[in-house]
N, C-alpha and C positions, 0 to 999 in steps of 0.2 A: 708589617705592623697588621696587626689582627685589625678588624674593626670594633667603632667603638658600640657599647649591648644598644645604646638610644635608638641611635641611627642602624641597626640592625631589626630591632621589633618594629621601628617604623615603617623598613621595607615590609616587613612580614606583611604589617596590617596594609598595607595599601595593595599589597597580591592580592590578602584576604579579599580585599573588596572589591577588585577584578574582579576574583572569582565569585562572588558573588552577583555582582551586575549581570556579567554574560550567562550563567547557569539556568536561573531561575526561566528567565523570560524568552531565553532562545532569539533574544534579536541579536545575532551574530555582530554585525555589522560595530549598533553598539556597543559588542564586546569587546571587536577588535579595535574600537578605536584609545576602548579602554585602555587594551593591557599595553597598546602605544605609549599612549600618556603615562599610565602608571611607570613604564620599563623607564622614559628618559628622570622623572622624576628619582628611581629609585638611583640610575645610576647616579643620578646628582648626590645623594644621601652617598654612593659607595664612592667616592672619588677616592677613598681614602684606604689601601688594603683591596682593593680588585685585582683581583689575579696575585694575588699573595701566595705564600707557600698553603697546604693544603684543603684548597679552595676547592668546590668541583664544582660545576655549570647544571644545574636543575632541569629534570625532564621540562619540556615544555605541556603547559595544559591541550593547545593546541598542536597534537601533534599523530606521528601515527608511525609506527612498525613499517618496515621495509624492509623483501628477503632479502640476503647478497646470499643464493646458493652454491655458486661455483666457488666462493672465498670461506663457506661456512660459518656466517654469521649472518646477524641482524643486525640491523640498524634504526635506530629511533633520530628523526627530523622534524626541527620545529617547521609548523605551520607558516607561520608567519613570514619569518626568514629566508627558508627554506636550509640553513645549518644543521651538521649533521650532530648531535647531543649526546649521545647514549651511542655505545655500541656492545653487542652480546655475542662472544664465540660460543658454536652452538657444539655442542658432544662429540665427542669423536666417532669417525664415522658416516659426519651428516655431508662433509665438504662436497661437494660438486651432485650428490640428490636436488632435486625437486621438493621445495616446500610449501607450504598450504598456511597464512596466519591465519587464526581465528583471533579478532580481534572485538568483536561488539561482547565481550562475558567480561565480568566480572575482574580476572585477569587473562591478560593476553600470552594465546595456547602457539604452539607451533606444532605440526604433522610434518614426517619426515615420510613422502608420500611414497619412499622405496618401501622402507624397513618397517611403515606403520608404528614410530614411533611419536610419539607424542611428547612434549618438550614447553612446561611451562617456564615462563620468561619473566623473570623476578627481576620490573623494574627499579626497585629501592637496591639492589645490592650491583642491578646488571648480569646477573649471569644466569648460564641455566642450568643448575645443578638437577631440578626434579624433572624427572622422566619414569614412562612408562612403555613396554611392547609390546603394544596389540600385531603383533607376529603378520601382517598382510603386506600385502600392495594393492594401491589403490583403494585407500580408506576415505571418508570423510569426515572432516574434524569441523565441531556447528557449535558455537557457543552462542546465548544469552540470557542477557539476566543474571541469574546467580548458577547457571546450569550450561550442564556441555555436554557434546555427546560422540559419541565415535558412529558414524554409520557405514556397515560392508557391506556394502552392492552384490559381492559375489555368494556372499551367505546368508543374505536379505536378511540382516538384523541391524538394530539399535540399539546401543547400550549407553546407558548412563554414566560419567564419570566424576571426578571430586578436580574441579579446575583447580584446586590449589595444591592438590597432592597427584594429578593428572592415575591417580589409580580407579577400580572401578567400583562404582555404587552400587553394583549388582547383575547377577547375569546376562548375556543377549540376550534380548525380546524379538521372535521372529515376527515377519513381518508381511508374510503370505505370499511376500513376491519380489522380484527385484526392484531395489526403489532408485531413482531418478538423481539429482542433487540439489538438499536439503537447506533448509533452513531455521533460522530460531532468529524471535523475535525479541524486546524489549523485555518484557516477560517472561522470555527465559520459554516461550510454546516453541515447541520442534516439528515441524512441517513438513514431512515426507510426501513425493510423488510414486505413487506404485501405476507406472504408465502401462501395465499389463493387463492392472484392473481396471484402469479409469478410472484411479479415487487417488485422495490424499487425504495424510492420516494426520490428525493434529496429538503430537503428545502432548496437554497439560501437567505445568508444576509437575512434571520426570512421569506424566503416565499417562497411556495408552486412551484417545477417543473415541467416539467413532467415524471409520471413513466418511470421509464425503464428497461421493461419487458428481465427476466435472469431465466425465469427458468418457466416447467407448471405448474397450478395451482393448489397449495396443494403439493407441495413442502417445502422440511424442509430446511430455508435458515439461515444463519447464517452472519454474517457483520466481517469481521478485518478489522484497521487501516493498512495499513503497509506502511513506512512512512509517514504518514497520506496520503496514497493515497488507496481511498477504496475496498474492496475484497467482494465479495460473494462468498462465499461455499454451492452449491445446493449439500446438505448431503444426496440428494433423490438420483441423478444421478450422484453423487461422478464425480463434476464437479466446480468448482473455476473461477472465474470469475473476471478482475477485472473493475473498471468501470467510468469513468469521468459523470459528469455531462450533456455531450453531447449522452453518451451510453455505452455501453459495447469496453473495449479499447481493449479487450483479456481475451480469456478462454484455459485452463487448463487442461487433464484431469487426473485426483487421480487416476487412475489405479483399476484394478480388486480386490485386497485386500480391499479398502475403499468402495470401489461397494458392495463387500460379509458384508458388518457391518450393523448393525442397523443404521438410522439416527440417532437417541441417544446418538447411541455413540461414533459417528463422533464429535471429538471432536476440536474445532480452537479456539485460544485470540481472545481476541476484540482488542487488539492491541499491531502491533510489533514497537520495534525501527527501523526497516530499510525494506528492500523489500522483504526479508522473510517470509514464510507466512507457519507454521507447522502446521499440519495436524495428527489427531493420530486415527486409530481406537480401541477404548479403549479393546475390548475386544481380539485383536489378538496380540497388538504393534506395530501392523504395521505404521512405521511412513510416513511423506512426506516429505521435506522441497520444497518446490515451489518459486522461485525466480520470482517475477513478474518483473523485470526491463530485467537479461536477458534470462529468460522465461526457463531457467535451473532446474529440477527439481532432486531429492537427494533422494533415499530412501533404511529404512533399518528396522528395526524390534527390538525393546525393550520387556523383562521378563515382561509383567504385570500379571502372570496367580496370582491368589490368592489377588493379590493389588486390589485399590477403584481409576484410576490414573484419574485427572482433566488436564484441557487443557492448553495442553505445549506453554511454552516461549523460545527464542531464543535472547541469547546475545553473540555475539562474535563466538565460534566456538562451545558453546556447546547447547544444547538442554536441558531445566528446565522440567520436567512433576510433577506436587505435586499430592504425595500420599497421598491421606486421610484417609488411614488403619493406617499411621501410622506415619504421623507425618514428612517424611521427603519428600524431592525433588529427585527423579532420575534422572541422569546425565547421559548425550549420546555425547562424544566429536567427532564430526565431523572429527578432525582435526586428532581423532587416531582410527580413524572406530568400536568404541568399548564403556562400559559404562563404566563413569569414577565411581567414591566412592560417592556415594549421599548426600545431605546434609538434618543433620539432624533441624527440625525448632522447633518441640514440641515436647513436650517426649508421644505422644498421638496420638489415631486418630483424627481427627476431620476435619474442613473446612479450608482450606487454600486459601487464597488471591492470586496471584500470577501476580506482572505488571512491567515494563519497564518502568524507567524516569532518564531522565539525563547519559541516558551510564547506569543502576544501574539495577539490578535486584532485586525485593521488594516479599520475600515473610513474610503473614501476618495470624497470627491464629485471625483472625477478633474477638473470644470471650473468648481468653486468653491473656497471659502475652507477651506471647514470639514473635518474628518476627527477621529477616535476613536479610539485604542488602548483596549485591555478585555483584563483578569486570566483568570487563571481562575478564581479568584474570582467572577468578576460585575463590578469594581470598572472605572469608566469614566472614563476623562481624555479629555476632548477638548481637541484640535489646533485654535489660529487660523496654518493655514499661509503667511497675509498678514502673519504678525506684521511689523512693522520693527525693524530691531536684531539679526539673524539673521547672524551672515557671511558672504560670499559670497568671490569669487573675491578669490587673495590679492592684494596690492601687491606690487610689483618689492619687491626685497628683502625681505620678509619671509618669515619662518617659516613653513616647510610645515603644516598641521594632522598634528597625530597621530594618526591614525586608530588605532579600537579600541582605546582607553581608558577605560572609564567612568566617567562621570560623573555630573552631578546631585546637586551636594553642596546642603546648605542653602542658601536663601535672606541668611540674616544668617550672620556667626563665631561657631560654639559657644568662651567661655570654655577653658581647659586646665581640668582638674577636673574640669567639669562633666560632669552626668547626662543626657540626653537622654530626656525618656519622655513617652508621649501619654499621655493621662485623658480618660476621658469619665463627662459627670457624669449617676447614673442616679437616678430619685427611685421607688424602689418603695412595695406600698401605708401603711405608715405613717407616708409621705411626710419619711422622714429621708432622702435623697439616701449615694449609696455613698462619696461620695470625702470623707468627714469634715467637711463644713461643716454649719450650722444649718439645721434646715428652714425657720428665720423663721415668724412669726405662722401659727395656723392658717388657713383658707379659709376661704369660704362655707359657709352649713348647705349641704348636699344638697339637689336638689329634687323633684320627685314618682318615684319606679321607672319607667324606661321601657320600654314597654311590651315582652310578650312577642315574640322572634324567630318569624320566620315558619320554617317546615320550607324546606330548599334542597335540592338534587338534589348527588349527587359528582361526579366532574371524570367525566371518559370514562375506561375504561382504558386505563392503557397495553400493549399484549401484545409480548412477547418469548417468542420461539422458546427451545427449552430437548432436548434431546435425552429424549425421552419425553412432553413435557407445556409447557405453555403458563404462564410467571409474567407474570399483573396486577396494577397497580399503581396508585393511583385521588389523588387529593388528595380530604381531606373533604369534609364537605357541608358551606355559608356558611348560618349562620341559625342555627335551633335544633342541639339534638343530639339528632343518635336515638339506639334506642337498640341497632343494631345496623344491620351493612350482611350486605346476600349479595348472593351473584354469579346473575344468571339468565344463561341461554343453555345451557349443558352439555349436552351429547347424552347420552345413558342409557347410552352405556360409558365417560364419562365422570366422574373424582371429581374433586371441589370439598373441598380443604383450605384453615384452616379451615371449617369448614361457616358460620361468620358471622364476624363482627368487630368485636369494640368498640367505641364510638368513642374510645375514644383509642388505634386502630392496635393495631401496626403496620397499615399500606391495604395488604396484600398479600396474593392470594389464588395459590396455585397447583392448577391443573387439570392430573392428569394422565389417560390412556389419550387413545382416540381415536384419528383413521388421520391418518396422516402425506398421505395422499392429499386430504384435504378438507383446507378452510377454515375456520377459529370465529370469530364475533365474539360478545361478550358486553357485559353491562348490567352496570353497583353498584346497588344499588337500598338506599335507608333507609330502613330502618323508623322510625316515628317512635312509634306506638301512641298511647293515652290516644284516641280518636278524629281522630287525626290519619291524615291519607295518606300515604302509603311516595313517595318520590321517586328519580321513575331518572334516571340517568345517560345520555349518548350514550351510545352502540353505540362499541367499540373496534373497532381496524382488524382486517382477514382474519389470521389468523396460523396457522400450520400446528405439530402438538404435535410438532415433529422439528425436527431442524440438516444440513445439509445433512453425509454422513458424512464421517472422516476418510481417509486412505491407508490401503488394505490391508499387512497386517503377516505377515511372513513369510514372505514371495516366494519360492519355492525350484523346480527345471524338474528333471523326472527324462524320463533320455531313455530312447528305447523299448527292446530287445533289437536288437539289429545297427541303431542310428539311425535317421537320415531324418524325426527327428520326436520328440516327447515331450508329457508334463503338463506344463503349468504351472500348479502349490497353488499357494493362500495362504489364511490367515487373515483376516476380517470384521472394517473397523473397528470400532477401542474404541465403542461408542453410537449404532452405527447404528440409524436404526430405518426403520420400514416398507420397501415392498417394497425394496429395494436389489436393483441392478443395476451389473451389470461390462463397464467398455470395459477392452478388449486390445490394446494398438497392439502389433502386432511383423511378422514374418515373413507379407507377403501383404495384407499392409494390416490393416485395423478388423474387432474383434467383439466383440459382445456376448453376456452370458449371466447368469442367476440365480444361477448354477449359485459357489463358489468354487474351481473346475480349469478347463484349458483343453485340448483337446489336439491339437498338431499334428502333419501328415503331410507324406510326401514332401516332405521339408525333404533340402537335400545337407548329405553327413555332410565334414569337415574345417571347417566352419564359426563363427562366434562369433556371434550377431545380441543385437541391442537388442532388446527388448522393456519395455513399462512397462503396469500396470493401474488404473486410477482406478472408484475408487466411485463409485453414483451414487443417490439419490432424488431426492420430490417438492422437497425443499426445496433440490436445490442434487448438487454434484460437489465431494467432495475432490481432497486433491494428487494427484499420483500416486507409483507404487512401479514404479521399475526393474531390471532385472534382465536377466539372461543367458540366450541358449538358446545352449548350449554343445556343439556335436554333434563335438567333438576325437573321432576314436576312440577308444579305451580302448586299451592296449597289453595284450600276453600275451606272455606265457614259454610257448613251444611245441619241439619235438624236429623235429631233422630225419628224416623218414621215407626208408621203402624204397630204403634207400642201404645196405643188405647184399650185395649181392650182383652192386655194383659199382664196380671200382677209381676209375673215372672220375670228377672232381672234377664239382660241381654248382655255375654259375655264378650270380654276384649281378651283374648288370645294369644299367646307368641306366636302360633303360627297356623296360616290359615285351612285352618281343619279341627275338627273335634275328633279326632283320631288322632292326634299325637299335640306333645308340648301342654300348656295349663291353662289356663286363666291369671292373667295380671293384674285384673279390676273388672266388675259390672256396671253398666247402665242399669238404674232400677227402673221397673216396671212401670205403665202408665205413664209415663211423661215422652216427654217432646226435649232435650235440653239441646241447645247448643256444643258442635263436636267440629275440631279438624279434621279434614280430612286430605291424606299427601296424595293416595294414587291409589288403584284397585290393582287386584289380582286372582288370578284362577286358584282355587284348589277346593277343600270336600265339596257336595252338592247338599245342598239342604232348603227343606220347604216348612211353609209358616204353614199351620193348621186350620187359621182362621181366615186367609185369605186365600191359600189356597197353592203361592208362590211359592215358585221352587226355582234359583239359580246356583249356579257353583263361584258365583263371586265373592270376593272378601275383601271388605276397604279399610287401607289401613291410615288409622286416625290417631286422634290424643283426644281424651275426655276427660274434664278439669271442672274436679268438684273441693268442697272442705275439707274433706279426708284426703285428697291427695289429687294429683293428677297420672291419667295412667294411658298408656298407650302401646299399640297394636292391632290386633285383626278383630273384626265385626263382620258377621254374615253380610250383606250387601242387602238382606231382606229388610233390612231396618233401617236400612242408608239409602240407597236407591243410589247410588255414585255412578254406576251402567248408564244410567240415565241424562246422567248432565257430561254434555258436552265437554265442558272444561276441567276435567276432573280426569288424568292421565291412566294409562296404562301403568305399572309399578317398573317396569323391566319393557 
């Protein structure tokens, strides 16, 4: 039985309404609730005809393509239910090959990493009919916005391709070095690191832009898109830098623990959903979370001994680290300052692909049948990629799949007028369930009193660097209840607030003071009293009592008298701690100072040049404040002089000489009119027979009379601009 047209149209309208609410605001939680609500309503409307012959499930709006390389296919999974709602068989010869999916462009693309074949995944027809071979293993496929690129590390080239046809848009472009792993932002700008040169090269709208210097040549570089903002991690120097096409916008010191790791052991994700960038030292478990927007850093340590951790990811308050030795995700909850229960994805060791999309964390075994999707609250839905019955390629004459429509309707139809609720039965201490049912007969007589719990140690404190201090949060001790918690490790010039914490929390200390140039570690001690020994936590990660400064404020340029230079001055950034130094990029290159001003000399007048000032301390550097060094000579109003005894006219010439050029106008003799003087310059030497004066200075000026306005050079014998300190040299 087919659907009634009015019901079908109502369902489509409801789905469109949900999409409109979900996309523009970015409020995913609201969107998810709306999706669930519309699912119930549409299911109510479609109680007749659901599952009838010829109907096909629609691909979920909130979903992702997942590779199943061993089977030579990719599947599309629903983000809210974990169901597989689409399947594409890849071209022959792909089965068993490692593949990479580029999900962030206008169309999903796939790269066969062994053959260099790029395949377009047709979400409407669930086919992979369009493909192009680029003929090499080890390529990178990167997409963003309306742009897609193939990067060849072996040849050191970038080639733009058509994401719809998979064909080249032009010839490969030489990079001048071997590239690292590239990323592309939502505007389609490609960011390519060149470790051998210590630069990152942006391709804006498909065209190469000026390379950005980010590190010393030869340093190990890794890129992350943090909320679509490129951040490069110098794994050799343990520094992260936020980038824009104009250059470095902020620098963040990752600390001694990251610096002590070998570069290959410093792991970062290729993309995060917000401004946080997680950096993990795989050998020690030291974890640093850098917020490139607020400039705050959080440091902790997770247990990794005997494990094989991969690049971390962040979703909500949790950090997820794939452990390829067990097929699990290690979980660290920043709100609890403690590790949470791991999430099992597969049944054993193997590679795990981890990425965030649409506010959901996806974990995929690219070579096996298992995957999982996790929401911001930590709820896990497992995905069976090899489940039979998922729709595949269209039959001849079948209607296309309508992509980008939310699905996830209830498995059973909801009767009109019914209310869908979810209840949970809980039994409080008095034995009466809260769902209204009776408690039943009383239980058995309680047994003997359990033994007293042993004292336990609190969790290792999580250290968050603040402007002027360090915030330490920790998990309460398990076992016996302590009398208090105290912080250990503060230096004499540091103050701990509060001095102690009650056993019911909140479990937060703040330490103020100390030196930004020094890193500190702390422990929390649980004191039990009654002859019970205190228990001390493991030490916190090292942290500084400061954050990277922001941008300098109120940048101004004051020219020197006569020009040829001047002083650039600024106000310190708010909240800057420690010894702050400033880097000035301007005419003549780069200069550094600890003062809030810098003086330029010997510059050419008549120019306007850009400059920028960036503040830095031991924690890193903030974004630069830009301004202009404007050496345009100021105009002056003056009067013609030494012209009262000569009836001859004074020439206004096209050049500062009587030997070249011509007159453009003249000033009458026996007069002292006002003129506008712009500047003076050197030219031919002239003399005044009446005064005996001699000069090679010429004034560049404008004279206005009824007949017209004349601009040019006049010998300074009749202006005396060379004696006016407010008149600058022209150049």
